[in-house]
C-alpha positions as CSV (number, residue, x, y, z in Angstrom):
1,M,-50.8,43.0,146.8
2,V,-53.5,43.0,144.2
3,Q,-55.1,46.4,143.5
4,E,-58.6,46.2,142.3
5,Y,-61.0,48.7,140.7
6,Q,-64.7,48.6,140.0
7,S,-66.2,51.5,138.1
8,P,-69.7,52.9,138.5
9,V,-72.0,52.5,135.6
10,R,-71.7,55.3,133.1
11,V,-74.8,56.1,131.1
12,Y,-74.6,57.6,127.6
13,K,-77.9,59.0,126.5
14,H,-77.2,57.8,123.0
15,P,-78.1,54.5,121.2
16,F,-75.5,51.7,121.2
17,E,-74.7,52.0,117.5
18,R,-73.9,55.7,117.8
19,I,-71.6,55.0,120.8
20,M,-69.8,52.4,118.8
21,A,-69.4,54.8,115.9
22,A,-67.8,57.3,118.3
23,Y,-65.7,54.6,120.0
24,V,-64.1,53.3,116.8
25,R,-62.7,56.7,116.1
26,R,-60.2,56.3,118.9
27,F,-58.1,54.0,116.7
28,P,-55.4,53.5,115.6
29,K,-54.4,56.3,117.9
30,C,-56.2,59.0,119.8
31,P,-54.7,62.5,120.1
32,L,-56.9,63.0,123.2
33,I,-54.9,60.4,125.0
34,P,-51.3,61.4,124.7
35,V,-50.0,58.2,126.3
36,F,-51.8,56.1,123.7
37,V,-49.1,56.0,121.1
38,D,-50.4,53.6,118.5
39,S,-52.3,50.3,117.9
40,E,-52.3,47.6,115.2
41,V,-54.8,44.8,114.4
42,I,-53.3,41.4,115.1
43,S,-56.3,39.3,114.1
44,E,-59.9,39.8,113.2
45,S,-62.8,37.3,112.6
46,Q,-66.5,37.3,112.4
47,S,-69.3,34.8,112.6
48,D,-71.0,33.4,109.4
49,D,-74.0,35.7,109.7
50,G,-71.8,38.7,110.5
51,S,-73.5,39.3,113.9
52,T,-70.3,38.8,116.0
53,V,-66.9,40.4,115.3
54,V,-63.8,39.5,117.3
55,T,-60.8,41.8,117.0
56,E,-57.4,41.6,118.7
57,R,-55.1,44.6,118.8
58,R,-51.6,45.3,120.1
59,C,-51.5,48.8,121.7
60,T,-48.5,50.8,122.5
61,V,-48.5,53.0,125.6
62,D,-46.0,55.6,126.8
63,V,-46.3,55.6,130.5
64,E,-45.5,58.8,132.4
65,A,-42.7,57.6,134.6
66,P,-39.4,59.0,135.8
67,R,-36.7,58.6,133.1
68,L,-34.5,56.7,135.6
69,L,-37.2,54.1,136.2
70,K,-37.6,53.7,132.4
71,R,-33.8,53.2,132.0
72,I,-33.7,50.6,134.7
73,A,-36.6,48.8,133.2
74,G,-35.0,49.0,129.8
75,V,-38.2,50.1,127.9
76,D,-39.7,53.3,126.6
77,Y,-43.1,51.9,125.8
78,L,-45.5,49.3,127.3
79,Y,-47.5,46.9,125.1
80,F,-51.0,45.7,125.8
81,I,-53.2,43.0,124.1
82,Q,-56.8,43.9,123.7
83,K,-59.5,41.4,122.7
84,N,-62.8,42.9,121.7
85,T,-66.0,41.0,121.0
86,L,-68.8,42.9,119.4
87,N,-72.2,41.3,119.3
88,R,-74.3,43.3,116.9
89,R,-77.4,41.2,117.5
90,E,-77.3,41.6,121.3
91,R,-75.9,45.1,121.0
92,T,-72.9,44.4,123.4
93,L,-69.2,45.1,123.3
94,R,-66.9,43.2,125.6
95,I,-63.3,44.4,125.9
96,E,-60.6,42.3,127.6
97,V,-57.1,43.7,128.1
98,H,-53.9,42.2,129.5
99,N,-50.3,43.4,129.5
100,E,-47.7,41.9,127.3
101,T,-44.7,43.9,128.7
102,F,-43.3,42.6,132.0
103,S,-46.0,40.0,132.1
104,S,-43.9,37.9,134.5
105,R,-43.4,40.8,136.9
106,V,-46.7,42.7,136.6
107,I,-50.1,41.3,135.9
108,V,-52.7,43.7,134.5
109,R,-56.2,42.6,133.7
110,E,-59.1,44.8,132.5
111,L,-62.6,44.0,131.5
112,C,-65.0,46.6,130.0
113,N,-68.6,46.2,128.8
114,Y,-70.8,48.3,126.7
115,T,-74.5,47.2,127.0
116,V,-77.9,48.6,126.3
117,H,-79.6,50.3,129.2
118,P,-82.1,47.9,130.8
119,E,-84.8,50.5,131.0
120,N,-84.2,52.6,127.9
121,E,-82.9,50.8,124.7
122,E,-81.9,54.2,123.3
123,W,-79.2,54.6,126.0
124,T,-75.9,52.8,126.4
125,C,-74.2,51.7,129.6
126,F,-70.5,51.3,130.2
127,E,-68.8,49.6,133.2
128,Q,-65.3,48.5,133.9
129,T,-63.3,46.3,136.2
130,A,-59.5,46.0,136.4
131,S,-56.8,44.5,138.6
132,L,-53.1,45.2,139.1
133,D,-50.7,42.8,140.7
134,I,-47.0,43.9,140.9
135,K,-45.0,40.8,141.9
136,S,-41.6,42.4,141.3
137,F,-40.3,45.4,139.5
138,F,-36.6,45.9,140.0
139,G,-37.0,47.0,143.6
140,F,-39.4,49.8,142.7
141,E,-42.7,47.9,143.4
142,S,-44.2,50.7,145.6
143,T,-43.2,53.5,143.1
144,A,-44.6,51.5,140.1
145,E,-47.8,50.9,142.0
146,K,-48.3,54.5,142.8
147,L,-47.6,55.5,139.2
148,A,-50.0,53.0,137.9
149,M,-52.8,54.1,140.3
150,K,-52.3,57.7,139.3
151,Q,-52.3,57.1,135.6
152,Y,-55.1,54.7,135.7
153,A,-57.3,57.1,137.7
154,S,-56.7,59.9,135.3
155,S,-57.5,57.7,132.3
156,I,-60.8,56.7,133.9
157,K,-61.9,60.3,134.2
158,K,-60.8,60.9,130.6
159,G,-62.8,58.0,129.1
160,K,-66.2,59.6,129.1
161,E,-64.9,62.9,127.8
162,I,-63.4,61.1,124.8
163,I,-66.6,59.4,123.8
164,E,-68.5,62.7,124.2
165,Y,-65.9,64.4,122.0
166,Y,-66.4,62.0,119.2
167,L,-70.2,62.1,119.6
168,K,-70.0,65.8,119.1
169,E,-67.8,65.3,116.1
170,L,-70.4,62.9,114.6
171,E,-73.1,65.5,115.1
172,E,-71.0,68.2,113.4
173,E,-70.5,65.9,110.4
174,G,-74.3,65.4,110.1
175,V,-74.6,61.9,111.3
176,P,-77.7,62.1,113.5
177,Y,-78.8,58.5,113.3
178,I,-77.2,55.1,112.7
179,P,-79.6,52.1,112.1
180,R,-79.3,48.9,114.0
181,W,-77.7,45.8,112.5
182,T,-80.1,43.2,111.0
183,A,-79.3,39.8,109.6
184,A,-80.6,40.7,106.2
185,L,-77.9,43.4,105.8
186,A,-75.1,41.2,107.0
187,P,-73.8,40.0,103.6
188,Q,-73.3,43.6,102.5
189,T,-71.0,44.3,105.3
190,S,-67.2,43.9,105.1
191,T,-64.9,44.6,108.0
192,A,-62.4,46.2,105.6
193,K,-65.0,48.7,104.5
194,L,-65.9,49.3,108.1
195,R,-62.4,50.2,109.0
196,Q,-62.2,52.7,106.2
197,H,-65.8,54.1,106.6
198,P,-66.7,53.4,110.2
199,L,-69.9,55.5,110.0
200,S,-71.5,53.9,106.9
201,T,-72.8,50.8,108.8
202,A,-72.2,51.5,112.4
203,R,-74.1,48.3,113.4
204,A,-71.2,46.4,111.8
205,I,-68.3,48.2,113.4
206,P,-65.5,45.7,114.2
207,A,-65.2,47.1,117.7
208,P,-61.5,47.6,118.0
209,G,-59.6,49.0,120.9
210,S,-59.9,49.1,124.6
211,R,-61.2,51.4,127.2
212,E,-58.5,53.3,129.2
213,T,-56.1,50.4,128.7
214,Q,-53.0,52.4,129.1
215,S,-50.6,51.8,131.9
216,K,-50.8,49.5,134.8
217,K,-54.3,49.7,136.1
218,E,-54.9,50.3,139.6
219,P,-57.9,48.3,140.4
220,A,-60.7,45.7,139.8
221,S,-62.6,42.6,139.8
222,P,-60.9,39.6,138.1
223,N,-64.3,38.1,137.5
224,E,-66.5,38.7,134.5
225,L,-69.0,41.5,134.8
226,P,-72.6,40.5,134.6
227,T,-74.6,42.1,131.8
228,G,-78.2,43.2,131.8
229,S,-79.3,45.2,134.8
230,P,-76.4,45.2,137.3
231,D,-78.0,46.0,140.6
232,D,-74.7,46.0,142.4
233,K,-73.3,49.0,140.5
234,L,-74.0,52.7,140.8
235,D,-74.6,55.2,138.1
236,A,-71.8,57.8,137.9
237,D,-74.3,60.7,137.6
238,Y,-76.1,59.5,140.7
239,I,-72.9,59.3,142.6
240,R,-72.1,62.9,141.7
241,R,-75.6,64.2,142.4
242,Y,-76.4,62.4,145.7
243,L,-73.0,61.4,147.1
244,G,-70.6,64.1,146.0
245,D,-67.4,64.2,143.9
246,L,-65.5,61.0,144.5
247,T,-62.2,59.9,143.0
248,P,-62.4,56.9,140.7
249,L,-60.8,54.8,143.5
250,Q,-63.2,56.0,146.1
251,E,-66.1,55.2,143.7
252,S,-64.6,51.7,143.3
253,C,-64.4,51.2,147.1
254,L,-68.1,52.2,147.5
255,I,-69.3,49.9,144.7
256,R,-67.2,46.9,145.9
257,L,-68.4,47.3,149.5
258,R,-72.0,47.6,148.5
259,Q,-71.6,44.5,146.3
260,W,-70.2,42.6,149.2
261,L,-73.1,43.6,151.4
262,Q,-75.6,42.5,148.7
263,E,-73.9,39.1,148.6
264,T,-73.8,38.7,152.4
265,H,-76.8,40.7,153.8
266,K,-79.5,39.4,151.5
267,G,-81.3,42.5,150.5
268,K,-81.0,44.5,153.8
269,I,-78.5,47.0,152.4
270,P,-78.1,50.4,154.0
271,K,-78.3,53.4,151.8
272,D,-75.2,54.4,149.9
273,Q,-74.8,57.6,151.9
274,H,-74.5,55.5,155.1
275,V,-72.0,53.1,153.6
276,L,-69.9,56.1,152.3
277,R,-69.7,57.5,155.9
278,F,-67.9,54.4,157.1
279,L,-65.5,54.4,154.1
280,R,-64.6,58.0,154.8
281,A,-64.1,57.2,158.5
282,R,-61.4,54.7,157.6
283,D,-59.9,56.7,154.7
284,F,-61.5,54.3,152.2
285,N,-59.6,51.3,153.5
286,L,-62.1,48.7,152.3
287,D,-61.3,46.0,154.9
288,K,-61.4,48.4,157.9
289,A,-64.6,50.1,156.7
290,R,-66.3,46.7,156.1
291,E,-65.4,45.6,159.7
292,I,-66.9,48.6,161.5
293,L,-69.9,48.7,159.2
294,C,-70.8,45.1,159.8
295,Q,-70.5,45.7,163.6
296,S,-72.7,48.7,163.4
297,L,-75.3,46.9,161.2
298,T,-75.4,44.1,163.8
299,W,-75.8,46.7,166.6
300,R,-78.6,48.4,164.7
301,K,-80.4,45.2,164.1
302,Q,-80.1,43.9,167.7
303,H,-81.4,47.1,169.2
304,Q,-83.9,47.9,166.4
305,V,-82.4,51.3,166.0
306,D,-84.0,51.6,162.5
307,F,-87.4,51.8,164.2
308,L,-86.4,54.1,167.0
309,L,-87.9,57.3,165.5
310,D,-91.3,55.6,165.0
311,S,-91.4,53.4,168.1
312,W,-89.8,55.4,170.9
313,E,-92.1,57.7,172.9
314,R,-90.0,60.6,174.2
315,P,-90.7,61.0,178.0
316,K,-92.4,64.3,178.9
317,L,-89.6,65.1,181.2
318,L,-87.2,65.2,178.3
319,E,-89.4,67.5,176.4
320,D,-89.5,69.9,179.3
321,Y,-85.9,69.8,180.5
322,C,-83.7,68.7,177.6
323,T,-82.4,72.0,176.2
324,G,-81.8,70.9,172.5
325,G,-83.6,71.1,169.2
326,W,-83.3,71.5,165.4
327,H,-83.1,75.0,164.1
328,H,-82.9,75.7,160.3
329,H,-79.6,74.9,158.6
330,D,-76.0,76.3,158.3
331,R,-74.5,78.1,155.3
332,D,-73.6,74.7,153.7
333,G,-77.2,73.5,153.9
334,R,-76.5,71.1,156.8
335,P,-79.2,70.6,159.3
336,L,-78.4,72.7,162.5
337,Y,-79.0,71.3,166.0
338,I,-78.7,73.6,168.9
339,L,-77.9,72.4,172.4
340,R,-77.9,74.7,175.4
341,L,-75.8,72.4,177.5
342,G,-75.0,75.0,180.2
343,Q,-78.7,75.4,180.9
344,M,-79.4,71.7,181.2
345,D,-79.6,69.9,184.5
346,T,-77.6,66.8,183.5
347,K,-77.5,65.5,187.1
348,G,-81.3,65.8,187.4
349,L,-81.9,64.1,184.0
350,V,-79.6,61.2,184.9
351,R,-81.2,60.8,188.3
352,A,-84.8,61.0,186.9
353,L,-84.4,59.1,183.6
354,G,-81.3,57.0,183.8
355,E,-78.4,56.6,181.5
356,E,-80.1,54.5,178.8
357,A,-83.0,56.9,178.3
358,L,-80.5,59.7,177.6
359,L,-78.7,57.4,175.2
360,R,-81.9,56.8,173.4
361,Q,-82.5,60.5,173.2
362,V,-79.0,61.0,171.6
363,L,-79.6,58.1,169.2
364,S,-82.9,59.6,168.1
365,I,-81.2,62.9,167.4
366,N,-78.7,61.2,165.2
367,E,-81.4,59.3,163.4
368,E,-83.3,62.5,162.9
369,G,-80.1,64.1,161.6
370,L,-79.7,61.4,159.0
371,R,-83.3,61.9,157.8
372,R,-82.9,65.7,157.6
373,C,-79.7,65.3,155.6
374,E,-81.6,63.4,153.0
375,E,-84.3,66.0,152.9
376,N,-81.8,68.8,152.5
377,T,-80.0,66.9,149.8
378,S,-83.2,67.0,147.8
379,M,-84.0,70.6,148.8
380,F,-80.6,72.1,147.8
381,G,-79.8,69.8,144.9
382,R,-76.4,68.8,146.2
383,P,-75.1,66.0,148.5
384,I,-75.5,66.8,152.2
385,S,-74.3,64.0,154.3
386,C,-73.8,65.5,157.8
387,W,-75.2,68.0,160.2
388,T,-73.9,70.9,162.3
389,C,-74.2,71.1,166.1
390,L,-74.1,74.4,168.0
391,V,-73.4,74.0,171.7
392,D,-74.0,77.0,174.1
393,L,-72.0,76.5,177.3
394,E,-73.2,79.5,179.2
395,G,-74.0,78.4,182.7
396,L,-71.7,75.4,182.6
397,N,-70.2,74.8,186.1
398,M,-68.9,72.1,188.4
399,R,-72.3,70.5,188.8
400,H,-72.0,69.3,185.2
401,L,-68.9,67.4,186.2
402,W,-70.9,65.2,188.5
403,R,-69.3,61.7,188.2
404,P,-72.4,59.7,187.1
405,G,-73.2,62.5,184.5
406,V,-69.7,62.3,183.0
407,K,-70.0,58.5,183.0
408,A,-73.3,58.8,181.1
409,L,-71.6,61.1,178.6
410,L,-68.7,58.8,178.0
411,R,-71.2,55.9,177.5
412,I,-73.0,57.9,174.9
413,I,-69.7,58.8,173.1
414,E,-68.8,55.1,173.2
415,V,-72.0,54.1,171.4
416,V,-72.3,57.0,169.0
417,E,-68.6,57.2,167.7
418,P,-68.5,53.8,166.0
419,N,-72.1,53.8,164.8
420,Y,-72.4,57.3,163.4
421,P,-69.0,58.1,161.8
422,E,-68.8,61.2,159.6
423,T,-72.3,62.2,160.6
424,L,-71.2,65.4,162.5
425,G,-69.9,67.9,160.0
426,R,-69.0,70.7,162.4
427,L,-69.4,71.3,166.2
428,L,-69.5,75.0,167.2
429,I,-68.9,75.5,170.9
430,V,-69.7,79.0,172.1
431,R,-69.4,80.9,175.5
432,A,-67.0,78.2,176.9
433,P,-66.4,79.0,180.6
434,R,-63.2,78.4,182.6
435,V,-64.4,75.0,183.7
436,F,-64.7,73.8,180.2
437,P,-61.0,72.6,179.8
438,V,-61.6,70.2,182.7
439,L,-64.6,68.6,181.0
440,W,-62.7,68.6,177.7
441,T,-59.8,66.8,179.3
442,L,-62.1,64.1,180.6
443,V,-64.0,63.4,177.3
444,S,-61.6,64.2,174.5
445,P,-59.6,61.0,174.7
446,F,-62.8,59.1,173.8
447,I,-63.5,61.1,170.7
448,D,-62.1,60.1,167.4
449,E,-59.3,62.3,166.1
450,N,-61.1,63.1,162.9
451,T,-64.1,64.2,164.9
452,R,-62.0,66.4,167.2
453,K,-60.8,68.3,164.1
454,K,-64.4,69.4,163.5
455,F,-64.6,71.2,166.9
456,L,-64.5,75.0,166.9
457,I,-64.4,76.5,170.4
458,Y,-65.2,80.1,171.2
459,A,-64.6,81.6,174.7
460,G,-66.6,84.5,176.0
461,N,-68.0,86.7,173.2
462,D,-65.4,85.7,170.6
463,Y,-68.1,84.0,168.5
464,Q,-69.6,87.5,167.7
465,G,-66.5,88.8,165.9
466,P,-64.7,88.0,162.6
467,G,-64.3,84.3,162.1
468,G,-67.2,83.7,164.5
469,L,-70.6,82.2,163.9
470,V,-71.4,84.3,160.9
471,D,-68.8,82.4,158.9
472,Y,-70.8,79.2,159.4
473,I,-74.4,80.3,160.0
474,D,-76.4,83.0,158.2
475,R,-76.9,86.1,160.4
476,E,-80.7,85.8,160.1
477,V,-80.6,82.3,161.5
478,I,-78.4,83.0,164.6
479,P,-80.6,82.4,167.7
480,D,-81.8,85.3,169.8
481,F,-80.1,84.2,172.9
482,L,-76.8,84.5,171.1
483,G,-77.5,88.0,169.9
484,G,-79.2,87.1,166.7
485,E,-82.7,88.0,165.5
486,C,-84.1,84.5,165.0
487,M,-86.5,83.2,167.6
488,C,-85.3,79.8,168.7
489,E,-87.8,77.3,170.2
490,V,-85.2,75.2,172.0
491,P,-86.4,74.7,175.7
492,E,-84.6,76.8,178.3
493,G,-84.4,73.9,180.6
494,G,-84.1,74.4,184.3
495,M,-83.6,72.3,187.4
496,V,-85.4,68.9,187.4
497,P,-87.4,68.7,190.6
498,K,-85.9,66.2,193.1
499,S,-89.4,64.7,193.5
500,L,-88.9,63.2,190.1
501,Y,-85.7,61.5,191.0
502,R,-85.8,57.7,191.0
503,T,-84.0,55.1,193.2
504,A,-81.2,53.0,191.8
505,E,-83.5,50.0,191.7
506,E,-86.2,51.9,189.8
507,L,-83.6,53.2,187.3
508,E,-82.2,49.7,186.7
509,C,-85.7,48.3,186.1
510,E,-86.5,51.2,183.6
511,E,-83.2,50.6,181.7
512,N,-83.9,46.9,181.4
513,R,-87.4,47.7,180.1
514,L,-86.0,50.2,177.5
515,W,-83.9,47.5,175.7
516,A,-86.0,44.5,176.6
517,D,-88.0,44.9,173.4
518,S,-85.1,43.7,171.3
519,I,-86.3,40.6,169.6
520,Y,-82.7,39.4,168.8
521,K,-80.8,37.2,171.3
522,S,-77.1,36.7,171.5
523,A,-75.5,33.3,171.4
524,S,-71.9,32.1,171.7
525,V,-70.7,29.1,169.7
526,F,-67.7,27.3,171.0
527,K,-65.5,24.7,169.3
528,G,-66.9,21.4,170.4
529,A,-70.0,23.0,172.0
530,P,-72.6,24.1,169.5
531,Y,-75.4,26.4,170.3
532,E,-78.8,24.6,169.9
533,L,-82.3,25.9,170.1
534,L,-85.3,23.6,170.7
535,I,-88.7,24.2,169.0
536,E,-91.7,22.0,169.5
537,I,-94.1,21.8,166.6
538,A,-97.6,20.4,167.3
539,E,-99.0,20.8,163.8
540,A,-97.5,19.7,160.5
541,A,-97.1,22.4,157.8
542,S,-96.1,25.0,160.4
543,V,-93.3,27.3,159.3
544,I,-90.1,27.9,161.3
545,T,-88.5,31.2,160.3
546,W,-85.1,32.5,161.3
547,D,-83.0,35.6,160.9
548,F,-79.4,35.6,162.2
549,D,-76.2,37.5,161.8
550,V,-72.7,36.0,162.3
551,C,-70.9,38.6,164.4
552,K,-67.7,36.7,164.9
553,G,-66.1,33.7,163.3
554,D,-67.6,31.2,160.9
555,V,-70.4,28.9,161.7
556,V,-72.4,26.0,160.2
557,F,-76.2,26.2,160.5
558,N,-78.2,22.9,160.7
559,I,-81.8,22.0,161.4
560,Y,-82.7,18.6,162.7
561,H,-86.0,16.8,163.6
562,S,-86.7,14.3,166.3
563,K,-89.8,12.5,167.3
564,R,-88.9,12.7,171.0
565,A,-87.7,15.6,173.1
566,P,-84.0,15.7,173.6
567,Q,-84.7,17.2,177.1
568,P,-87.8,18.2,179.1
569,L,-89.6,21.1,177.4
570,K,-90.4,24.3,179.2
571,K,-94.0,25.2,178.5
572,D,-94.8,28.9,178.2
573,S,-97.5,31.1,176.9
574,L,-96.7,30.1,173.4
575,G,-98.5,26.8,174.0
576,A,-97.8,24.3,171.3
577,H,-95.2,26.5,169.7
578,A,-92.9,26.6,172.8
579,I,-89.3,27.8,172.2
580,T,-86.7,27.2,174.8
581,S,-83.1,28.2,175.0
582,P,-80.3,26.2,176.6
583,G,-79.1,29.4,178.3
584,A,-75.7,30.9,178.7
585,V,-74.0,27.5,179.0
586,N,-74.4,25.6,175.8
587,V,-76.3,22.3,176.6
588,Q,-76.0,19.5,174.2
589,L,-79.6,18.8,173.1
590,I,-78.6,16.1,170.7
591,D,-77.6,13.2,172.9
592,R,-74.2,11.8,172.0
593,G,-75.7,8.3,171.9
594,W,-78.2,9.2,169.2
595,V,-77.7,7.9,165.7
596,L,-78.3,10.2,162.8
597,G,-81.0,8.8,160.6
598,Q,-82.6,6.8,163.5
599,D,-83.0,9.0,166.5
600,Y,-83.0,12.3,164.6
601,S,-82.6,13.5,161.0
602,W,-81.5,16.4,158.9
603,V,-84.4,18.5,157.4
604,E,-82.2,21.1,155.7
605,T,-78.9,21.0,154.0
606,A,-76.1,22.3,156.3
607,L,-75.3,25.9,155.5
608,T,-71.8,27.4,156.1
609,C,-72.0,31.1,157.1
610,K,-69.0,33.4,157.1
611,E,-68.3,36.2,159.6
612,G,-70.4,39.3,158.7
613,E,-73.1,37.4,156.9
614,S,-76.8,37.9,157.5
615,V,-79.0,34.9,156.9
616,Q,-82.7,34.6,156.6
617,G,-84.8,31.6,155.8
618,S,-87.8,29.4,156.6
619,H,-88.7,25.7,156.8
620,V,-92.1,24.2,156.3
621,T,-92.4,21.4,158.7
622,R,-93.5,18.0,157.4
623,W,-94.1,16.3,160.7
624,P,-95.0,17.4,164.2
625,G,-92.4,16.8,166.9
626,F,-89.2,18.5,168.0
627,Y,-86.9,20.6,165.7
628,I,-83.4,21.7,166.7
629,L,-81.8,24.7,165.2
630,Q,-78.0,24.3,165.6
631,W,-75.1,26.7,165.1
632,R,-71.8,24.8,165.1
633,F,-68.3,26.1,165.1
634,H,-66.8,25.9,161.5
635,S,-63.4,24.2,161.5
636,L,-61.2,24.0,158.4
637,P,-61.0,20.5,156.9
638,A,-58.0,18.5,158.2
639,C,-55.3,17.9,155.7
640,S,-54.3,14.3,155.0
641,A,-50.8,13.3,155.9
642,S,-49.9,12.7,152.2
643,S,-50.9,16.1,151.1
644,L,-49.7,19.6,151.9
645,P,-52.2,22.1,153.2
646,R,-53.4,24.8,150.9
647,V,-52.0,28.3,151.4
648,D,-55.5,29.7,151.8
649,D,-56.3,27.3,154.6
650,V,-53.1,28.1,156.4
651,L,-53.7,31.8,156.2
652,A,-57.3,31.4,157.3
653,S,-56.2,29.3,160.3
654,L,-53.7,32.0,161.4
655,Q,-56.6,34.5,161.4
656,V,-58.6,32.5,163.9
657,S,-58.0,34.3,167.2
658,S,-60.1,32.0,169.4
659,H,-62.4,29.0,169.4
660,K,-65.5,31.1,169.9
661,C,-68.1,32.4,167.5
662,K,-70.9,34.8,168.2
663,V,-74.3,35.1,166.5
664,I,-77.4,37.2,167.2
665,Y,-80.7,35.5,166.1
666,Y,-84.4,35.7,166.0
667,T,-86.8,32.8,165.4
668,E,-90.5,32.7,165.0
669,V,-93.0,29.9,164.3
670,L,-96.0,30.6,162.0
671,G,-99.0,28.3,162.0
672,S,-99.9,26.8,158.7
673,Q,-103.1,29.0,158.6
674,D,-101.0,32.1,159.0
675,F,-98.5,31.3,156.2
676,R,-99.6,31.9,152.6
677,G,-96.3,31.2,150.8
678,S,-95.3,34.9,150.9
679,M,-92.3,36.3,152.7
680,S,-94.6,39.2,153.7
681,S,-95.7,36.9,156.5
682,L,-92.3,37.5,158.1
683,E,-92.6,41.2,158.5
684,S,-92.8,40.8,162.3
685,S,-89.1,39.8,162.3
686,H,-88.2,43.5,161.7
687,S,-85.1,42.4,159.8
688,G,-85.1,45.3,157.2
689,F,-83.4,48.6,157.5
690,S,-86.4,51.0,157.4
691,Q,-84.4,54.1,157.9
692,L,-81.1,53.2,156.1
693,S,-82.0,50.8,153.4
694,A,-84.7,52.5,151.3
695,A,-84.1,52.1,147.5
696,T,-80.9,53.8,146.5
697,T,-82.9,56.2,144.3
698,S,-86.6,57.0,144.1
699,S,-88.4,56.6,140.8
700,S,-88.0,60.3,140.1
701,Q,-84.3,60.2,141.0
702,S,-83.8,57.2,138.7
703,Q,-85.2,59.2,135.8
704,S,-83.0,62.3,136.5
705,S,-79.8,60.4,137.2
706,S,-80.2,57.5,134.8
707,T,-79.6,55.0,137.5
708,I,-79.3,51.4,136.5
709,S,-79.1,49.8,139.9
710,R,-82.3,48.9,141.8
């Protein structure tokens, strides 16, 4: 298995030439890196004008490995080849590394880049990718991989310290400034002199050596890193300030997952804090985190959860009888939500409001919790990614175990668990009565194990003693109804009047209304039965817009035009811009007897969309008539009898669990007079993430954390 690593962007607040002067001091060997034994120059060349220098070195590394493993491998040292390309004119250094030892058994690739900060030319950026593929290693593949991961992670953390050490050394030697390279000075520069006096003309440093090249690297991207302003990377200082202390491998997972989202979700990327929660929920397993994150993003989009706080009007009945509210914060700075569950008439709320209204209430609490976490992060100057919930169970009795109420609770857990992972930091349950174990037995199997570990349960008055609430909440914040001195404005609740109860039919109608405003529709795409949507255009130059997510499987998206209707149109209030759907059963709008190019024609190039992708686009119509948007099942190309199938195709075919794909989509037709060539005309599609996808950093944050991305 190939292990990959992608570093965050490191920012040195020093000019490129000064960084190069510090960097070259690491060679031929560096006492700060004990495993880096020695290095020798194999070849060196430079361009005619002296602007580019290419240096190859052979580096000797003493890997920290068990002596038995070294004896079996028959080596004491590992050797790596480094190719370094310094472009003095462009002010870049590119470092390419591969292993020479065991190259038939282990493949190590590393790519590092030093570039000028895109927003401040007096700063220097460093980023790094690497990959490790152990094909065979004397039966110790797993051990060798773990050793490589451990050593590589430690070398990554050490890299910045080494540069800063030599920068300080330069300062102590009285070298405050190193001028930039210019073509006029090139003839006066010799690489031999530079090796002897690396500080005399730092702009002409021959850039030897590699970045953390030692042992087998753990991670990375085999592709070449883009230079310039890499908006798919994160700044290391930003990660530490706003996301917390992450290991190098955790940083890599976050960056790679965000990069994948940028490639597939077209600018609708959730905030890094949100992505990180899903990674933590799956122990930084990239594939598993990506799967649940994509499912959650689709759910948020389909139900417009990002607009919930601004669009949902909380019923007056909830304000009066829902016994919960926000109350200061805990000792860790986490927002504190208090719920007096024992005082809440859950049966009355379910009978009066319905299950979906309560679900929306819980979702709004979670959304508000995310917003408050961001505010507290700014307030306290440290990452706060989750909130604390204090649940008072005084008054809990058998009426709370009413079957429809428990059903509603399980429904809420079913929705919240996969969509808000690692959002709850701690759940404090106080004054748990004897009936509580019965309720816990019913609901605990539906709660994730990692979430259950965050539950602290106090029976009776145990919460008042040592190890009680004061360990987690400041004494002056403990609510008055729990013996504290702080007035709490959480409603006391009470019994919902039976006169407010609704019939089953009324509740069903209300629940349908709550979610009816979702502008996205679901569609199934079957093998041999595409999903097709018919749009009638009365006026040329109208604009058809679309926004869809591929929830399952791979599909091919096509747009066709026909002068005659494939089937009778259903006129509705849209008038000329009538949109009809073939319904649950996919109806073939394009007649099998039609000939492409005669009866109908392509108006857009076919687009293959992978599972998890989010696609937006528009088409300016050239003619009136009928347009068909088609989502077709994507099948792998058949292999000819004379050729063997590719391994990738075989593996992909094994992963296809059914002949069904699923998409959610939204389409809109804009009249020519409403479209001005700006995508701002598409704001009505609500395809952005207003709550989760704001810029990773604000302008003030970018100044303080030297963020490159965005």
